[in-house]
One Martini backbone bead per residue (centre of mass of N, CA, C, O) as a GRO file, in nm:
protein
  147
    1UNK     BB    1  -1.165  -9.901   2.250
    2UNK     BB    2  -0.933  -9.631   2.217
    3UNK     BB    3  -0.939  -9.272   2.312
    4UNK     BB    4  -0.786  -8.946   2.256
    5UNK     BB    5  -0.906  -8.630   2.305
    6UNK     BB    6  -0.837  -8.325   2.129
    7UNK     BB    7  -0.901  -7.997   2.147
    8UNK     BB    8  -0.850  -7.792   1.858
    9UNK     BB    9  -0.724  -7.535   1.648
   10UNK     BB   10  -0.483  -7.723   1.556
   11UNK     BB   11  -0.340  -7.988   1.334
   12UNK     BB   12  -0.057  -8.225   1.276
   13UNK     BB   13   0.109  -8.461   1.052
   14UNK     BB   14   0.434  -8.596   1.043
   15UNK     BB   15   0.643  -8.771   0.779
   16UNK     BB   16   0.954  -8.711   0.695
   17UNK     BB   17   0.873  -8.382   0.696
   18UNK     BB   18   0.577  -8.446   0.608
   19UNK     BB   19   0.264  -8.353   0.557
   20UNK     BB   20  -0.040  -8.571   0.587
   21UNK     BB   21  -0.212  -8.406   0.817
   22UNK     BB   22  -0.479  -8.152   0.858
   23UNK     BB   23  -0.627  -7.918   1.089
   24UNK     BB   24  -0.824  -7.728   1.237
   25UNK     BB   25  -1.078  -7.718   1.399
   26UNK     BB   26  -1.109  -7.984   1.647
   27UNK     BB   27  -1.009  -8.330   1.645
   28UNK     BB   28  -0.786  -8.523   1.814
   29UNK     BB   29  -0.740  -8.879   1.739
   30UNK     BB   30  -0.638  -9.116   1.947
   31UNK     BB   31  -0.596  -9.459   1.840
   32UNK     BB   32  -0.698  -9.790   1.989
   33UNK     BB   33  -0.677 -10.121   1.946
   34UNK     BB   34  -0.803 -10.405   2.095
   35UNK     BB   35  -0.836 -10.698   2.207
   36UNK     BB   36  -1.156 -10.792   2.049
   37UNK     BB   37  -1.230 -10.602   1.861
   38UNK     BB   38  -1.475 -10.436   1.657
   39UNK     BB   39  -1.680 -10.278   1.436
   40UNK     BB   40  -1.898 -10.211   1.652
   41UNK     BB   41  -1.698 -10.063   1.847
   42UNK     BB   42  -1.614  -9.842   1.635
   43UNK     BB   43  -1.902  -9.728   1.587
   44UNK     BB   44  -1.954  -9.640   1.877
   45UNK     BB   45  -1.706  -9.444   1.908
   46UNK     BB   46  -1.774  -9.255   1.674
   47UNK     BB   47  -2.048  -9.164   1.769
   48UNK     BB   48  -1.944  -9.033   2.029
   49UNK     BB   49  -1.754  -8.831   1.908
   50UNK     BB   50  -1.973  -8.679   1.720
   51UNK     BB   51  -2.161  -8.607   1.997
   52UNK     BB   52  -1.960  -8.475   2.172
   53UNK     BB   53  -1.988  -8.195   2.407
   54UNK     BB   54  -1.676  -7.987   2.379
   55UNK     BB   55  -1.800  -7.720   2.262
   56UNK     BB   56  -1.863  -7.395   2.257
   57UNK     BB   57  -2.098  -7.176   2.317
   58UNK     BB   58  -2.226  -6.851   2.354
   59UNK     BB   59  -2.196  -6.919   2.687
   60UNK     BB   60  -1.932  -7.099   2.733
   61UNK     BB   61  -2.046  -7.394   2.690
   62UNK     BB   62  -2.036  -7.733   2.676
   63UNK     BB   63  -2.260  -7.793   2.373
   64UNK     BB   64  -2.081  -7.887   2.137
   65UNK     BB   65  -1.993  -8.045   1.847
   66UNK     BB   66  -1.801  -8.109   1.581
   67UNK     BB   67  -2.046  -8.095   1.393
   68UNK     BB   68  -2.164  -7.812   1.490
   69UNK     BB   69  -1.870  -7.659   1.413
   70UNK     BB   70  -1.718  -7.792   1.160
   71UNK     BB   71  -1.502  -7.983   1.234
   72UNK     BB   72  -1.226  -8.180   1.256
   73UNK     BB   73  -1.047  -8.484   1.184
   74UNK     BB   74  -0.763  -8.633   1.353
   75UNK     BB   75  -0.639  -8.963   1.284
   76UNK     BB   76  -0.437  -9.153   1.520
   77UNK     BB   77  -0.239  -9.395   1.576
   78UNK     BB   78  -0.206  -9.548   1.930
   79UNK     BB   79  -0.102  -9.819   2.102
   80UNK     BB   80  -0.010  -9.686   2.385
   81UNK     BB   81  -0.285  -9.663   2.518
   82UNK     BB   82  -0.254  -9.983   2.622
   83UNK     BB   83  -0.093  -9.943   2.863
   84UNK     BB   84   0.082 -10.134   3.111
   85UNK     BB   85   0.182 -10.008   3.451
   86UNK     BB   86   0.151 -10.224   3.707
   87UNK     BB   87   0.443 -10.349   3.620
   88UNK     BB   88   0.692 -10.188   3.665
   89UNK     BB   89   0.870  -9.963   3.420
   90UNK     BB   90   0.758 -10.118   3.173
   91UNK     BB   91   0.544 -10.118   2.933
   92UNK     BB   92   0.270 -10.293   2.833
   93UNK     BB   93   0.098 -10.409   2.499
   94UNK     BB   94  -0.101 -10.666   2.510
   95UNK     BB   95  -0.382 -10.518   2.477
   96UNK     BB   96  -0.324 -10.472   2.206
   97UNK     BB   97  -0.368 -10.520   1.902
   98UNK     BB   98  -0.267 -10.668   1.653
   99UNK     BB   99  -0.144 -10.527   1.381
  100UNK     BB  100  -0.362 -10.634   1.171
  101UNK     BB  101  -0.609 -10.557   1.344
  102UNK     BB  102  -0.541 -10.264   1.388
  103UNK     BB  103  -0.539 -10.175   1.097
  104UNK     BB  104  -0.824 -10.260   1.018
  105UNK     BB  105  -0.964 -10.084   1.231
  106UNK     BB  106  -0.853  -9.819   1.149
  107UNK     BB  107  -0.963  -9.821   0.864
  108UNK     BB  108  -1.251  -9.850   0.934
  109UNK     BB  109  -1.283  -9.597   1.102
  110UNK     BB  110  -1.204  -9.398   0.879
  111UNK     BB  111  -1.419  -9.482   0.670
  112UNK     BB  112  -1.658  -9.408   0.859
  113UNK     BB  113  -1.592  -9.115   0.900
  114UNK     BB  114  -1.594  -9.023   0.608
  115UNK     BB  115  -1.904  -9.102   0.578
  116UNK     BB  116  -1.994  -8.898   0.843
  117UNK     BB  117  -1.762  -8.679   0.767
  118UNK     BB  118  -1.611  -8.407   0.592
  119UNK     BB  119  -1.348  -8.390   0.807
  120UNK     BB  120  -1.070  -8.607   0.726
  121UNK     BB  121  -0.773  -8.699   0.879
  122UNK     BB  122  -0.439  -8.852   0.882
  123UNK     BB  123  -0.227  -9.075   0.955
  124UNK     BB  124   0.020  -9.341   0.991
  125UNK     BB  125   0.041  -9.659   1.015
  126UNK     BB  126   0.332  -9.739   1.195
  127UNK     BB  127   0.461  -9.467   1.212
  128UNK     BB  128   0.687  -9.206   1.241
  129UNK     BB  129   0.535  -8.948   1.429
  130UNK     BB  130   0.461  -8.595   1.418
  131UNK     BB  131   0.266  -8.420   1.655
  132UNK     BB  132   0.072  -8.115   1.603
  133UNK     BB  133  -0.062  -7.877   1.856
  134UNK     BB  134  -0.348  -7.674   1.961
  135UNK     BB  135  -0.479  -7.669   2.248
  136UNK     BB  136  -0.826  -7.620   2.349
  137UNK     BB  137  -0.798  -7.475   2.683
  138UNK     BB  138  -0.764  -7.743   2.773
  139UNK     BB  139  -0.893  -8.046   2.595
  140UNK     BB  140  -0.912  -8.382   2.744
  141UNK     BB  141  -1.050  -8.705   2.630
  142UNK     BB  142  -1.124  -9.014   2.747
  143UNK     BB  143  -1.199  -9.330   2.569
  144UNK     BB  144  -1.412  -9.633   2.606
  145UNK     BB  145  -1.494  -9.920   2.420
  146UNK     BB  146  -1.733 -10.191   2.403
  147UNK     BB  147  -1.959 -10.459   2.344
   0.00000   0.00000   0.00000
């Protein structure tokens, strides 16, 4: 499972001109399920995201997690994270989970996030979304977990 985390001052997702999810300080989580991913892989990734110390402490060191700062999670599905650009000029997305598996794992990840963290907002799976954010830092962290 792949995630691209962006530490944000604020972020929102719009679909058809309507805001469907928004947070203030926290993490924008762009999420991609890969072929062969499981619930256990999703659990492992979520645990890492919640514990990752990428927020500043009083000494301006990255020493606090999203949990420590009371930040939100905005979770947005993005199968293009699985892009393979090693051949030619058009990316291949064959490494991404098939749509039904991707949706199930995305929904599972969101459900587990909501059970573990008080502020969770989402995009809409497979929708044409516009993501707006103010990247804080900027801080952008790629993560990949596997079984």
